[in-house]
C-alpha positions in Angstrom: 12.1 7.7 2.6 9.5 10.0 0.9 5.5 10.4 0.4 3.3 11.8 -1.5 -0.5 12.0 -2.1 -3.2 12.0 -4.8 -6.8 11.4 -5.1 -8.3 10.3 -8.2 -11.7 9.7 -8.0 -12.8 7.6 -5.0 -9.3 6.1 -4.9 -6.6 7.6 -2.3 -2.9 6.9 -3.8 0.1 6.7 -1.9 3.4 7.4 -3.6 6.4 6.3 -1.8 10.3 6.3 -2.4 12.9 5.6 -0.5 12.5 2.6 2.2 10.0 1.2 4.4 11.4 0.7 7.3 11.1 0.3 11.5 12.3 4.0 11.6 9.6 5.6 9.3 7.2 4.1 11.0 5.0 6.5 12.7 5.3 8.8 9.1 3.7 5.9 7.4 1.1 5.3 9.5 0.4 8.5 10.2 0.0 8.7 6.2 -2.0 5.8 5.9 -4.3 7.6 8.7 -4.5 10.1 6.5 -5.8 8.3 3.6 -8.8 6.6 5.5 -9.9 9.7 7.3 -10.9 10.3 3.5 -13.2 7.5 3.3 -12.0 6.4 -0.1 -13.1 3.4 -1.6 -9.4 2.5 -2.1 -6.0 3.2 -0.9 -3.0 2.2 -3.5 0.5 2.4 -2.3 3.0 3.1 -5.7 5.9 1.3 -4.1 8.0 1.9 -8.0 10.7 3.9 -6.5 10.7 1.9 -3.0 14.0 0.6 -2.7 13.9 -1.7 0.3 11.7 -2.6 2.7 12.2 -4.6 5.9 10.4 -6.8 8.0 8.4 -3.5 9.7 8.2 -2.3 7.0 6.5 -5.8 5.4 4.1 -5.4 8.8 3.6 -1.9 8.1 1.9 -2.9 5.1 0.2 -6.1 6.4 -1.0 -3.8 9.2 -2.3 -1.3 6.7 -4.3 -3.7 5.1 -5.8 -4.8 7.5 -6.2 -1.7 9.3 -8.6 -0.5 5.9 -10.2 -3.6 5.3 -11.8 -2.9 9.2 -13.1 0.2 7.1 -14.6 -1.6 4.1 -12.0 0.5 2.2 -9.9 -1.9 -0.9 -6.0 -1.6 -0.3 -3.4 -2.4 -2.8 -0.3 -2.3 -4.0 1.4 -1.2 -7.2 4.7 -1.5 -9.0 6.9 -3.0 -7.1 10.5 -3.1 -7.9 12.1 -6.5 -8.5 14.3 -6.5 -5.1 11.0 -5.6 -3.3 8.9 -7.9 -5.1 10.8 -10.9 -4.6 10.9 -9.3 -0.6 7.0 -9.8 -1.3 6.9 -12.9 -2.8 8.9 -14.7 -0.4 6.5 -13.8 2.7 3.8 -15.0 0.6 1.5 -10.8 1.0 0.9 -10.7 -2.6 -1.8 -13.7 -1.7 -3.6 -11.0 0.9 -2.3 -7.7 -0.8 -3.2 -7.1 -4.3 -0.5 -6.5 -6.3 -0.8 -4.6 -9.7 1.8 -3.5 -12.6 -0.3 -1.2 -14.0 -2.4 2.4 -12.0 -5.0 1.6 -14.5 -5.9 -1.8 -13.5 -5.4 -1.3 -9.6 -7.5 1.4 -9.9 -10.3 -0.4 -12.3 -9.8 -2.9 -9.8 -12.7 -3.9 -7.7 -12.2 -6.8 -5.3 -14.5 -7.3 -2.8 -13.3 -6.3 0.8 -14.3 -9.3 3.5 -15.3 -8.0 7.2 
């Protein structure tokens, strides 16, 4: 999996490509930890180029959301592909983690984070 990070205002955007699976958990967790250290208002995961995620990948998304919530950081998912979105919907993860189809909407959203 390839990850790139950029900062837009008070938001850290992490773009993922490839596969979010058990084998890359350490790299993914390290990237999220690095993003949280910047104390952003929001972390956006752009998964437009993510081809696949397994059950470990789903768990990593949920864990990332929970870790952000503890620090009062909003956390959302951006542009999942059709296949990845179907996996997310089967697990009902979009009911917990907001999913956006455009970066503009993800950046403008302001959902309160409940502690």
